[in-house]
N, C-alpha and C positions, 0 to 999 in steps of 0.2 A: 376617646369615642364623645360624642356630645350623649346626651341623657334624651328624650323625648318621652314628654306623658302626655297625656291626653289633650291641655290646652296646646301645647308645641305640635301637634299632629293636627288640631284644624288648623295652623294657622297657617305650616307646612301644604299642608292639602288646599287651603284655599291662595295661597300663593303661586306656586307652578300650575294654576291650573289641573293637578291630577287630583280624584274623588276618592274620599277616606272610605272606604267600602266594608269597613269595621262598623263604623259609625252610623251606615247604612243601614246594617245586617240588627244595627243595635235598637235606631229607628225602626225599620219595618216591627220585629220584632214588638216591641212595646206599643203599634199600632194594632197590631194583631197579635196578637199575645197565644192566642189556641196552636198559633202554624209550625208547623213540623219542622226541620232540617232541609228535607229534598223541598218540601212550598217554597221557601225561606230562598233556596237554591237556585230554581227555576222562575220564580219570581226575580230574583236580581240579574238573572240573563235576559226574562222578558226587558228591564225597566236598559240593554246593554251592558250588562255591568257580568264578566265573568270571577262566578267565583266557588268555591270548593266548601266540600260541606266541612273539612278538618276548618279552613277557614271562621268559620258559620261557629264551630265549636266554641273555635279560640277564640273571638272575638264575643261569642255573648256569657265567653266563663269569666273576661277581662270587664266584660260590660256588671260587675259588681257583685257575682256570686266566688264566695273566696272558698279555697281550697284549703286544705283537711277532713279531719274525718268528722263525721257527724254530731251532731248534741246527743247526749247520752251515750253514745258506745264508751267502752272501756275499754282503756286499752290493756293486753294479755301482760299477767304477770310472768317475770323472768321466774323459769324452770330453776327446781328445787338441786343444787350439787353436792352433793355426798363429801365432807371432807375430807382431805386426801387421812388414809390411813383410820376412816373410818370403818366397820363392817356391810359388809354387803348381807345383805339378807339371803341367801342364799348358799353360801358360805357361812351364815350362821347356823342354818338348818344341816348341814351335811359334819361340823361342827355337832350337833347335841347326836343327828343320828354314829358316830362315832362314841361320845361318849357309851350312848346306848345300847353299842352294839359289845360295846370295852366288859361294861357291868355296872362301872363308875367311873367320875370323873378320877380319882388316884391309880387305879388301875389303866385309865387312857394316858395317863401322865407319863408310869409305870414305862409302858407300850411307848410314848414317843422315846423316855430318852435314849431304850433300846434303837429304837429306827437314828435317831439323831447323831450316833456311836460310832 
C-alpha cells in the first residue's frame, strides 16, 4: 500500500484531472474563517463539487488540528484499589459492634472460640 501525503495528493489530483476536494475545503475555510460547515457544503455544491459534512469536518481536522486532549485538562487518576486481605470499612464496623455487644474483646474472643469448635 502506497503512503500518500499532502504533496502526493496534490500531484495525484493534478496528474489525472481530478480535484482535491479536501484542499478546496481548506482553501475556502482560510478565505472565509467564519463559515460554518453547512455553508461550506453549500458553497462547494455551487462550485460544482459534491461534498458531505463529514468530509468537511475531516478535511478541517486534517488541516492542522491535532487530536488529543485540550491543553490544561488533566487525565483522571486511576481509582485506588484496596489490597487483598485489607479490612473493609463495613466489616470493621460490624466487628466493632460485635465486640461492643459481647462486652469486651476477651469475651468476644471466647464467643468466637466456642463458635469455631
